[in-house]
Each structure stands twice: as C-alpha cells, then as structure tokens.
C-alpha positions as CSV (number, residue, x, y, z in Angstrom):
1,M,-28.0,39.1,33.4
2,F,-28.3,41.1,36.6
3,A,-26.2,41.7,39.7
4,E,-27.7,41.0,43.1
5,S,-28.3,44.7,43.3
6,G,-30.5,44.6,40.3
7,Q,-28.0,46.4,38.0
8,L,-27.9,45.1,34.4
9,L,-24.5,43.5,33.8
10,A,-24.9,41.8,30.4
11,V,-27.3,40.9,27.7
12,E,-27.1,37.7,25.6
13,C,-27.6,38.2,21.9
14,L,-29.6,35.2,20.8
15,S,-31.1,34.2,17.4
16,R,-34.8,34.1,16.7
17,F,-36.9,33.6,13.6
18,N,-39.7,35.7,12.3
19,F,-43.1,34.2,12.3
20,N,-43.1,34.3,8.5
21,S,-39.7,32.8,7.9
22,E,-39.2,29.4,6.4
23,Y,-37.6,28.4,9.7
24,A,-40.4,29.6,12.0
25,H,-41.3,26.0,12.9
26,F,-37.8,25.3,14.2
27,S,-36.5,26.1,17.6
28,P,-33.1,27.9,17.4
29,E,-31.5,24.7,18.9
30,Q,-33.0,22.6,16.0
31,F,-31.9,25.1,13.4
32,F,-28.3,25.3,14.6
33,R,-28.1,21.5,14.9
34,Y,-28.5,21.3,11.1
35,A,-27.1,24.7,9.9
36,D,-24.0,24.6,7.8
37,S,-20.7,26.3,8.8
38,E,-21.2,29.2,6.5
39,T,-24.7,30.0,7.9
40,R,-23.4,29.8,11.5
41,V,-20.6,32.2,10.8
42,E,-22.9,34.5,8.9
43,I,-25.2,34.6,11.9
44,L,-22.3,35.4,14.2
45,L,-21.3,38.3,11.9
46,D,-24.9,39.6,11.9
47,Q,-24.9,39.5,15.7
48,V,-21.6,41.4,15.9
49,N,-22.9,44.0,13.5
50,L,-26.0,44.5,15.5
51,I,-24.0,44.9,18.7
52,E,-21.7,47.3,16.9
53,K,-24.7,49.4,15.9
54,Y,-25.5,49.9,19.6
55,K,-21.9,49.8,21.1
56,Y,-22.3,53.4,22.4
57,W,-25.2,52.2,24.5
58,F,-23.2,49.3,25.9
59,H,-20.3,51.6,26.7
60,K,-22.4,54.3,28.3
61,N,-24.3,51.8,30.5
62,Q,-21.3,49.6,31.1
63,V,-23.1,46.5,29.9
64,I,-21.5,43.5,28.2
65,A,-23.0,41.7,25.2
66,T,-22.5,38.0,25.1
67,L,-22.6,35.7,22.0
68,N,-22.7,32.0,21.9
69,V,-20.0,30.3,19.9
70,D,-19.9,26.8,18.6
71,D,-17.2,24.9,16.6
72,D,-17.7,26.8,13.4
73,S,-17.8,30.3,14.9
74,L,-15.0,29.5,17.3
75,R,-12.8,28.7,14.3
76,Y,-13.7,32.0,12.8
77,L,-12.5,33.8,15.9
78,A,-8.9,33.1,14.8
79,N,-9.5,35.6,11.9
80,S,-7.3,38.5,12.9
81,R,-9.4,41.2,11.3
82,F,-12.4,39.9,13.2
83,A,-10.3,39.9,16.4
84,E,-9.4,43.5,15.8
85,K,-13.0,44.5,15.3
86,I,-14.1,42.8,18.6
87,N,-11.1,44.3,20.4
88,A,-12.1,47.8,19.2
89,M,-15.7,47.4,20.4
90,R,-14.6,46.3,23.9
91,C,-18.1,45.0,24.9
92,I,-18.4,41.5,23.5
93,Y,-17.7,38.3,25.4
94,F,-18.2,34.8,24.0
95,E,-20.1,32.0,25.7
96,I,-19.2,28.4,25.3
97,S,-21.6,25.8,26.5
98,E,-20.3,23.3,28.9
99,N,-21.1,20.5,26.5
100,E,-18.7,22.1,24.0
101,T,-15.7,22.7,26.1
102,W,-13.7,20.2,24.1
103,L,-14.0,22.7,21.2
104,M,-12.4,25.4,23.3
105,E,-9.6,23.0,24.2
106,Q,-9.0,22.4,20.4
107,Y,-8.9,26.0,19.4
108,I,-7.8,27.8,22.6
109,H,-4.2,28.0,21.6
110,I,-5.1,29.8,18.4
111,V,-7.6,32.1,20.0
112,L,-5.5,33.0,23.0
113,T,-2.6,34.0,20.9
114,L,-4.7,36.8,19.6
115,D,-5.5,38.0,23.1
116,H,-8.6,39.9,22.0
117,Y,-11.4,37.7,23.5
118,S,-13.0,37.0,26.8
119,F,-14.9,33.7,27.3
120,W,-17.7,32.7,29.6
121,L,-18.5,29.1,30.4
122,D,-22.2,28.6,30.0
123,D,-24.3,26.0,31.9
124,F,-21.6,24.7,34.2
125,R,-22.4,21.5,36.0
126,A,-25.0,20.4,33.4
127,G,-23.1,17.2,33.5
128,Y,-20.7,17.5,30.5
129,A,-17.5,18.9,32.0
130,G,-15.8,18.5,35.3
131,F,-13.9,21.0,37.3
132,S,-10.8,20.4,35.1
133,A,-12.4,22.6,32.5
134,L,-12.1,25.5,35.0
135,Y,-8.4,25.0,35.4
136,S,-7.4,24.3,31.8
137,I,-9.4,27.1,30.1
138,P,-9.2,30.8,31.2
139,F,-12.9,31.6,31.5
140,R,-13.7,35.1,32.7
141,I,-17.2,34.2,34.0
142,I,-18.8,30.9,34.8
143,K,-22.6,30.7,34.5
144,L,-24.1,27.9,36.6
145,D,-26.6,25.5,35.2
146,L,-30.1,26.3,36.3
147,F,-30.6,22.9,37.8
148,L,-27.6,23.2,40.0
149,L,-29.4,25.7,42.2
C-alpha cells in the first residue's frame, strides 16, 4: 500500500502455495474456506514469525505489516502471550474483511481489553456492512472496496 506521494506505507502478508504442494490447485480463498481452526492459527503464527524475522526492516523503513484475521485467528488474538509479542514488534496491524465485521463485534471486548492491537477494515462498501460498523468498532484504517472507486 502506497501513499499518494509514492511512499510505501504497508505490506500485506498473504498466503500462497508452492507449485509442488498438495494445495497448489486451490486458491487461498478456497483453502481457507475449508481449513480447520488449528491450521488457520498455525498459518497466522507462521506469518507473525516471518514478519518478526524482518521487523528491523519494517522499523527502519517505517512500514506496517498487515495480516488478515478470520474468526479462528481473531479468537487467538485474546491469547495474552501472543498479544505481548505483537505489542513488542510494533509493526503488525490486523485486517478484518467487511463481510466478517460481525466477528469483530463478537470478540472486540476481549481483544480491546488487551490494548495491543490495531485493526483495519478491509473492502469497505463491498456490500456487507453499513456505516454503523465504522462507529461501533475502532478501526485505525479503512480500505475501500475496489469497486467503490
């Protein structure tokens, strides 16, 4: 994600599959639709470990890393040791897709009491959430749906 000036602001850490993997014929969306809770959390932890490996680059360049969270990974954010790790890294933000804002409303009271996370709303105005989501949930950044423009 870039500023109007061209400056790099953030990178989104996404999942992909190697050509040789058993999941190579799946899109990430298809894979996550059927992945179990343990697998989803394991992928989140792998992504965090990857970002931690490069955290000095993120700090030096003042770039944010974003990770997508779903219901399983959002529940995991309530883990206090995980929250401490994220807080210490100071470069990770979490994105919640507009079509999953109800998840945020379910778990927001748990996550906000930890006060270690920043959330972005992804794909706003894709048609799933109204403006009430902007008032009830403290998103730091709101990414507009591509079709809104």
